[in-house]
DRENFI-111955 format. One record per atom (N, C-alpha, C, CB): x, y, z; residue in one letter. Coordinates in steps of 0.05 Angstrom, whole numbers, plus 5000, padded with zeros to 4 digits. Glycine has a CB too. Example, Ala and Ser with C-alpha at 12.3 -4.5 7.8 and 13.67 -1.06 7.14 Angstrom:
BEGIN
526448865156A
524649105156A
526449345156A
522649115181A
525749555142S
527349795143S
525850015157S
528249885114S
***
This chain:
BEGIN
407042285541M
406642545554M
409642505550M
404942605587M
410842745558P
413542795569P
413342655598P
414343145570P
416642565600L
417642485627L
418242735649L
420442325621L
417542645675A
417342855680A
420642945688A
415142875700A
420943185693I
423643395696I
424743255729I
422443835699I
426743185723R
427643105758R
431243185752R
426642645771R
432143295781A
434443385788A
436943145769A
434443395825A
438543445755G
440643225742G
440143155705G
439942895762G
436743195699V
436243135675V
435243305667V
435142935670V
436943415640S
436143535624S
433143645606S
437443445616S
431643895612M
429343905598M
429443785566M
428644185600M
426743855551R
426843715520R
428344035509R
422843595501R
428944095489K
429644335478K
427144595478K
430444255450K
429044785492G
427644965488G
427845115513G
425244865479G
429144965527L
428445035564L
432044985575L
425344685586L
433045005605P
435845005601P
436444795620P
437445295605P
437744735616T
438944435632T
439744595666T
442844265611T
437844405686M
438644385710M
442444445719M
437544105715M
443444625727N
445344535747N
445844525756N
446344505754N
448744435778R
448744355802R
447844545816R
450844275810R
447144725820R
445544905846R
443144805845R
445145255844R
442144845834D
439444785820D
438144535834D
439844735786D
440244325826F
439743955837F
440844035870F
442643605815F
442444205886L
442144085906L
440544295919L
444643985919L
438844545912V
436444665916V
434744465924V
435444815894V
434444445898R
431144125893R
431743915911R
430943895855R
434443865914S
433843605937S
433043705960S
436343435946S
435043845966S
434343935999S
431944036000S
436144156014S
429844205977L
427744295987L
426044065980L
426944565977L
425943795966I
424043495974I
425443395991I
423443255950I
427543416008T
427843336029T
426443456044T
429843336035T
426343696051A
424343856073A
422543796062A
424244166080A
420943766043G
418343626034G
417143376041G
418343606010G
418443266054G
418542986054G
416142966073G
421442856063G
415243146096C
412943146109C
410243186102C
413343276123C
410543286067L
408843426057L
406343196054L
410043576032L
403443306040A
401843036035A
402842945998A
397543116040A
401342635996R
401442645976R
400942785945R
401042545981R
402042675925P
400742785903P
397742795894P
401842695886P
396843025886L
393443045885L
392542805873L
392243305866L
393442735853A
391842635832A
391642315850A
393542645795A
393242265874L
392442035891L
390742125917L
395041875899L
391642385918A
390742355947A
388342535947A
392942445969A
386242635919Q
384842925930Q
382042725938Q
384243245900Q
382042445936T
379242385952T
380342215975T
376742215934T
381842215990A
381542126015A
381642296037A
383141946019A
381142126058A
378942226081A
380942356096A
377041976099A
380442616107P
382542736131P
383642636144P
381942866147P
386042656147R
388042596175R
387642636195R
390142696178R
387742526219P
387442616243P
389642906245P
388142356263P
388943036264A
390143266270A
393743246278A
388343376294A
393243036287T
395942966302T
397642806284T
395542796329T
396042626259A
397642506245A
399242636217A
396342316240A
402242596217A
404142666200A
403042696174A
406242476201A
403942886159P
402542906125P
403842686111P
403343206106P
404142466090A
405642376080A
406342506054A
405042176082A
408742426051P
410342496030P
409542686007P
410842266019P
410142845990V
410142965964V
412542835946V
410543275967V
411242735918T
413542765894T
413443015882T
413242565871T
414643135880P
414543475865P
415743325836P
417343815883P
413543435818E
414543395787E
414543625767E
412943195774E
416543795759F
415643905734F
415343705703F
417844135731F
413143775694K
413343615670K
413043865647K
410843355669K
414543825620P
413644035611P
412843995581P
415444225616P
410244145581L
408544025555L
409544185522L
404644105562L
409844405512R
409944555499R
411844865494R
407944535502R
413444905485R
413845155472R
414245305505R
410945265448R
415645235521N
417445405542N
414445445567N
419045805522N
412445255566T
410345175581T
410844875592T
407845205563T
409344795619G
409844565631G
407044545650G
412744555646G
407044475670Y
406344365694Y
407344235717Y
405444255689Y
406344365749F
407944175771F
406144105779F
409944255791F
406543865794T
404543755812T
406443665839T
402843475796T
404743715857A
405943595884A
402843535901A
408343855903A
402143785918Q
399243705927Q
397743985927Q
399243545959Q
395543955922G
393344125912G
393144125886G
393444385920G
392344395871G
390844375842G
393844465827G
387544625835G
394244325807T
395944285793T
396544605778T
395244035778T
399644655777I
400644985770I
401444885737I
404345145796I
400845105730G
401645105703G
403845385699G
398745125683G
405945395679W
407945485686W
409445595654W
409345265706W
410145775656L
410945895629L
415345955642L
408246315621L
416345965625V
420245985624V
420945985603V
422145755634V
421246285595N
422346355577N
424846505570N
421046415570N
426246675557P
429646765569P
428047055570P
433446715543P
426247215569D
425547365576D
422847415596D
425847425559D
421947225598A
419647195625A
418947055631A
417547265628A
417647035663L
416346805674L
414446865681L
417346675691L
412546585689A
409246625695A
409246335710A
406646675662A
406546445716S
405546225732S
402346145741S
406946265755S
400845915725V
397946035744V
397545825765V
394646065725V
396545985788D
396445845816D
398645825830D
395645595816D
398945675852T
401145725869T
400545475896T
401046095879T
398345345893Q
398145145911Q
398245155943Q
399844995903Q
399345035958F
398745175985F
402145235995F
396644956008F
402045346016A
404945526032A
406645226035A
404145726074A
406345026032R
408344856042R
409344786024R
407744676057R
407744775995T
408944665973T
410444925947T
406544465960T
408545125955A
409945385940A
413145425931A
409545605959A
413945325956P
417345365957P
418645155941P
418645325989P
417844965938L
417744765921L
417944745889L
416044685927L
415345015884F
415445005855F
417045245847F
412645005841F
417245425870L
419345715869L
421545665856L
420645835898L
422945465880E
426045415879E
425945275861E
427645305902E
424945065845G
425144875831G
424844885800G
423744735841G
423445075806L
422245165771L
424945165754L
420645545768L
424845035737P
427344965714P
427645245694P
426444645691P
429845295696G
430445465677G
429845875693G
428045335647G
429145795721R
427946065734R
430846155732R
426246055768R
433346085753R
435546205767R
435246345777R
437246275760R
433546445796G
432446695814G
432246875809G
433346775831G
431346885775R
429047145764R
426847195771R
428247135741R
425347395778T
423247425780T
420747375773T
423447545780T
419447325783L
416347205767L
414847475755L
413747035795L
414247495732D
413347745721D
410347755725D
414247785692D
409247545726V
406347465732V
405847255744V
404947435712V
403647245772V
402047005780V
399147085774V
402346915813V
397946835764I
395146755762I
393646615781I
394946615741I
391446795788N
390046575810N
387846455786N
388246755845N
387746245791S
385046155767S
382346085785S
385845825747S
382146155816H
379846155823H
381546235854H
377645865815H
378846195872H
379846295897H
380646045922H
377546495908H
380445875925H
381245635923H
383645595949H
382245585891H
384345545969G
386145495980G
388245315969G
385345425999G
387945095954D
390244995937D
391045065921D
390144825929D
389745275912H
390145475884H
391545645898H
387445625866H
391145745917T
391746115924T
393846005950T
387946385939T
393845775964G
394845865986G
398045875995G
393445736002G
400245955973G
402045925966G
402546125954G
402245755958G
400946415953N
400346615937N
402946805959N
396646705934N
402646775988G
404746996004G
407746895997G
404346996044G
407846705991V
410946485979V
412046625958V
410146135964V
409746675931L
410846715912L
410547005904L
410146525896L
409147085921R
408747455919R
411147645926R
406447565942R
413047595947P
415647655950P
416947665918P
416947435972P
416947495899A
418947385880A
417147485856A
419647025881A
415247725853T
413047635831T
412147925826T
410347405843T
413348015807K
411448365801K
409248355804K
411348525774K
408048225793K
404848215791K
403047985801K
404148225762K
400747995820L
399047795821L
396047865810L
399247705849L
395647715796V
391947715775V
390947565778V
391247715744V
387747595783A
386147525789A
383747635779A
386547515809A
380847435781H
378447555770H
376847705791H
376747345757H
376047935776A
374748115806A
373148005827A
372848345800A
372047725824N
370547675850N
373147475869N
367147465841N
374847425861V
377447215879V
377547335901V
380947185867V
378447625901P
380147775927P
377547745945P
381648165921P
375347765938E
372447775957E
371847545974E
369847805938E
372547265954L
371647025959L
374346905970L
370346885935L
376346975969Q
379446955989Q
378046986018Q
382147265983Q
377547296019R
377147456049R
375047216060R
375347846048R
372247186052A
370247116061A
371046796063A
367747206045A
372046616054R
373046346060R
375546476087R
374646146026R
376846626088A
378646566108A
376846736136A
382046686099A
375046896139A
373346936160A
372046746161A
371947146161A
370646546139A
368846306147A
370746036161A
367046186117A
373246076156D
373945886172D
376345926210D
375545726146D
375846206201K
376546256233K
379146236247K
375046066249K
380646196229K
383146116240K
384746386242K
384645876221K
383946646235G
386046946240G
388246986208G
388846866276G
387246776202E
389546846168E
388447026152E
389946566144E
390047196145V
389947406122V
391047286099V
391647666127V
388347236078P
389647186049P
390947376032P
387947106033P
393347326021V
394947485999V
393447475972V
397947345995V
391847725966V
389947715946V
391147875921V
387247825958V
389747855897A
391147945872A
391148265875A
389547835843A
392948415867D
393148615867D
391948795835D
395848595875D
392048635812T
390648705789T
387748465786T
393048695763T
385848535783T
384448465778T
383048545756T
383748435793T
380348305736F
378948475714F
376548255711F
381048555682F
374648445700T
372148325690T
371948115676T
370948465679T
373248105658D
371847975624D
374347875618D
370348225594D
377048015607T
379047885601T
381847985606T
378847845578T
383547885606W
386448055617W
388547895594W
387547985659W
390448055592R
392548025565R
395548075572R
391848255540R
396947945569Q
399848105578Q
402148025558Q
400948015609Q
403048105547S
405648025524S
408147855550S
407548445505S
408947625545L
411547475562L
413347395546L
410947225579L
415947525540G
417147475516G
416247315490G
419047395523G
417547165487D
415747095462D
413346935460D
417146965446D
412446995483D
408646825478D
407247085494D
407746385501D
405047015495V
402247185504V
400647015529V
399847195473V
400147195544V
398046995561V
394647225570V
400446865600V
393747055555A
391047175557A
389346955585A
389347165519A
386947095596A
385547075622A
383047155612A
386647235647A
381846985619K
378747005603K
376646875627K
378746755568K
373447125630Y
371946925650Y
369546915633Y
371347045685Y
368446695640F
366046575623F
363246535638F
366946285611F
363746565668G
361246635676G
361746395708G
358346575647G
359546395717A
360646235738A
360345965738A
359746305759A
361045845750A
361445485744A
362245365773A
364545375717A
364945355767H
365145125790H
366145385817H
368344805781H
366045545817T
365145825833T
364846135819T
367345865855T
365546315831K
364046585809K
367146725802K
361246895831K
367846525805G
371246725798G
372946535782G
373546815832G
372046295772D
374046215746D
375146255726D
373846115738D
377646255721I
377646315704I
380446225674I
377046545715I
380046195649V
381545995638V
384046195622V
379545775617V
386046085628T
388746215620T
390246095594T
390846195646T
390346295572H
391546105553H
394846195543H
389346105528H
395546105546F
399246125538F
398446105504F
401945755553F
398346365493E
397646365462E
399446255443E
397246615451E
401146215443R
403046155421R
403945895433R
405546385415R
404745785451A
404145515453A
402945385460A
405045435457A
400245475457N
396745325455N
396345155475N
395945105426N
396845305501V
396845185522V
395145265539V
398845195531V
393245225557I
390645215567I
390345185593I
389245025557I
390645295616H
390145185641H
387145335648H
392845245663H
386545075660L
383845165673L
382545135696L
382445085662L
384645125710G
384345005744G
381844835754G
384145265764G
379644885772D
378344715773D
375344835760D
378544605801D
375944825736L
374044835715L
373744535704L
374945035693L
375744405709M
376144055702M
376844005734M
379443935675M
375643725726F
376543505742F
375743255725F
375243515772F
378343165725N
378142945695N
377742775705N
380242865675N
375342565698R
374742325709R
374342335743R
377142135700R
373642525753L
373742495788L
371042705792L
377442635809L
368442585807Y
366742705815Y
368543025833Y
365042475833Y
367243245829P
367943545833P
367243625854P
367043715816P
368743825863A
367643955886A
366344225866A
370244025914A
363744335887I
361944445867I
361844625893I
359244275851I
362544925894D
363045125914D
359745275905D
366445335909D
357945195914R
355545295909R
354745575932R
353445035910R
356045575949P
356645885971P
359645955961P
356545816015P
360045875948G
362446075928G
362046225897G
365045875922G
359246095889G
357746235865G
357245985844G
359846495850G
358245765856G
358845605835G
355845455823G
361145395845G
354845425800R
352645345791R
352745085770R
351445585781R
351944865777I
353044695748I
351344735719I
352844335755I
349044995716K
347944995694K
350545155681K
345045125694K
350745315701G
353345515692G
355845465679G
354345625712G
356945155698W
358645125692W
358344855666W
359945115716W
356644725664I
355844655634I
356144755618I
354144635628I
355045025611R
355145195589R
358245335591R
352445405591R
360045375608V
363145485605V
364245245596V
364745595635V
363544995601L
365044755584L
364144785562L
364744455590L
362544775548E
361144785522E
362445075509E
357444795527E
362945165518T
363245565501T
366345505504T
361645995527T
368045245527V
371045355524V
371945145501V
373145355555V
370644915493A
371344765486A
371244905441A
369644525503A
369545055447K
368945175422K
370045385415K
366645225419K
370645465431T
372445775426T
375545725428T
371646015454T
376945545437Y
379645455432Y
380945345408Y
379845295447Y
382345315398P
383645125381P
383244785386P
386545185383P
383244785367Q
383144425377Q
384244195382Q
382344315368Q
386844335374D
389444245373D
390644365411D
391244415340D
389044515419A
390444585449A
390244305465A
388544855468A
392744485483I
393844205497I
391744415530I
399144125498I
390744225545Y
389044335569Y
391444215590Y
385244195574Y
391144375613I
391844305644I
389744385661I
394444455655I
388644025672F
386544085688F
388244125718F
384143855687F
385344165743G
386744305763G
387344085775G
385444515778G
384743835773H
385843555789H
384143365767H
384643525829H
385643025775A
384542865758A
385342635770A
385042895731A
383842415762S
384642215770S
388142045758S
382242085765S
388641915775A
391041805763A
391641725735A
391441615775A
390041535737K
388741365709K
389241615683K
384341265714K
387441805683F
387341965657F
389142225664F
383842055648F
390142335689G
391642525688G
390742845682G
393242425672G
393143015692V
392043215687V
392143465662V
392343285706V
393043335638T
392543485619T
390643285595T
395443605611T
390043395585G
387343305557G
387143455538G
384243315562G
384943435524T
384443605501T
381243665503T
385443455472T
379043835496S
376843945493S
375343655486S
376844205470S
377243435488A
374343165486A
373743155511A
375042785475A
375743185534D
376243075561D
373643305570D
380143125576D
372643555559L
372243705570L
369443665569L
373443905565L
368243485545L
365843475537L
365043265551L
365343465511L
366843125566V
365942825582V
365042935611V
369042575586V
367143105620F
366443205642F
362943385643F
369043395648F
362943545615R
360343715618R
358543445614R
359944015592R
357743175607D
357143045599D
355542935632D
359242925581D
358342895644Y
357742785676Y
355843025692Y
361142735696Y
357043245683L
354743395703L
352543425692L
355343665713L
351243385664T
348843395657T
347743145672T
348543415626T
349242945669G
348042705677G
346542745707G
350442485677G
348842865721L
348842885757L
345443145760L
353343105772L
344743275735L
343143435743L
340443225727L
344043775736L
339943185710E
338342955697E
336942745723E
340542765676E
339242605726Y
339242375753Y
337042515772Y
342842345773Y
338142785786T
336842845809T
334242995804T
338543005826T
333343095769Q
330743175771Q
329242975773Q
330043325753Q
330342705753K
328842375756K
327242435795K
332742005754K
329442435800Q
327942285831Q
326842525837Q
330142145860Q
327942755832I
325642965840I
322442955837I
326243185827I
322942865813N
320342845790N
318642605803N
321442745752N
320142415818A
318542065816A
317842175854A
321841645807A
318242415870G
317342405892G
319342325912G
315242265891G
322742285909E
324542165923E
325242385940E
326742035907E
325042355979P
326042555986P
329742555979P
325042576017P
330042875989K
334042925984K
334642636000K
336143306007K
334042596025E
336342386040E
336542146018E
335242246074E
334842066005R
334641785992R
336341885962R
330741665987R
335842135950I
336942245926I
340242205929I
335942575922I
340642355947V
344342435957V
345742025967V
344342786005V
343941895972A
345041675986A
346041415966A
342841576006A
345941585929V
347741415917V
350341415924V
347641455894V
351641155915E
354141075923E
356541195897E
354040715927E
354841105875N
356141225842N
354041175828N
359041075826N
354541435814L
351941515796L
353141355767L
351441925793L
350041215755P
349741005741P
351241145706P
346040895745P
352541085702G
352941145666G
355641265669G
350441395649G
357541255689F
359941415696F
362241295710F
359041625711F
363040975693P
365140985713P
367740965723P
364640905721P
368941255699D
370441245702D
370841435726D
371341235681D
369341585738F
368041795759F
368541665786F
364541835754F
367441295787H
366941245802H
368841205830H
365841115791H
367941225844A
371041285886A
368841085894A
371441765920A
371140995911P
369740785938P
369040955949P
371440585960P
366640785964V
364440865984V
366140966004V
362340615995V
365641216022G
366141376051G
366641626043G
368641286070G
367641796067P
367541956065P
368842166039P
367941936084P
371741976019G
372942106013G
371242165975G
375841986023G
368042035975N
367242045961N
365742255950N
366641905965N
365842435937R
364342695929R
361142625921R
365942835903R
360242465903L
358342465893L
355742445916L
358642265875L
355442435937P
353342535954P
353242845956P
353542405981P
355342995958A
355843295955A
355543325932A
358243415964A
355843235909N
355043275886N
351743295882N
356143065872N
350443155888L
347843035881L
346343245909L
347642615883L
347643315922S
346043505945S
346543715937S
346843505974S
349043895917T
348244015909T
346744175882T
349144015918T
346743925868A
343743925849A
341243925855A
343343735833A
340543755867Y
337943835893Y
338044065899Y
337943705921Y
339344265908D
338544475922D
339044715893D
340444515953D
340344675874E
340244805850E
338344765835E
342044755837E
337044495833L
334144405817L
331744555837L
333643995816L
331744605859M
330144605873M
329545015876M
331244395898M
331845095868D
332245365877D
331545475855D
334845445886D
329245645850R
328945765822R
330645935820R
326345885814R
330846035838N
333246275820N
336946205821N
332846645839N
336445895825G
338945795821G
340445785799G
338945595829G
***
């Protein structure tokens, strides 16, 4: 995997070298960001911090993939990016606290306006930075269900926040030329939520999946947001068949061991976990086990790469609860 881009280090062929101004801006941002939370790969299963505790620092990283594309990690869902001489784009915006690190540190941007920012779905760790990027962006794109889901989530949080939502939406597909590449977004149906999309940088053959992929992690399954495990299984299978076999996939979240990029084989591993989740739960239901006993399992047998420490950061009980509700709901 390519080395992380750090201040003062040139990007690989095809993208500009970070100049002294970029270095100084980036350095000041990282210093200012020292109070932010640690990177997602290490943090996403951590228990919530007390309200009075200072967040741990982040280490922002830009990593190139191929043909002017790459990804950014700091806190929240992985951001995908495209930078070429004629166009700029990103997929997702993380949080309002980390979005400036992405916007100002994006290698090769040099103050240019982004042509498009795409939201992979509505969750705050993917859209919370919309307000930061929107003034520097020509167009904000998402699936048609996403603005409604953002507003509903904000209302449920009761914090009085008004989310920044897409000004361009679509129901099935969306596509735009971006310099010497083309970006295409497609909706395959309800999965993690009812608004998740797949974004393909066609000529680079790099695909951003957002939270359609939790690589070797027990996932978040947003049933109130329209998420359905059975639908998720179908979507993963369809995506693996639809795109070229040599595609590089960017995942929304991942364990530190396995990382936020991979291949279609990783999609099928996650598909197998979701299938196993339903099969285990159905077997327990058939055996007459009550819900409270079903969700008490600490780690799902057969999936050691997904295992997490017992405690509030382990999502398996919530996964089992959602699987139970879906299987017991004939309309689910």
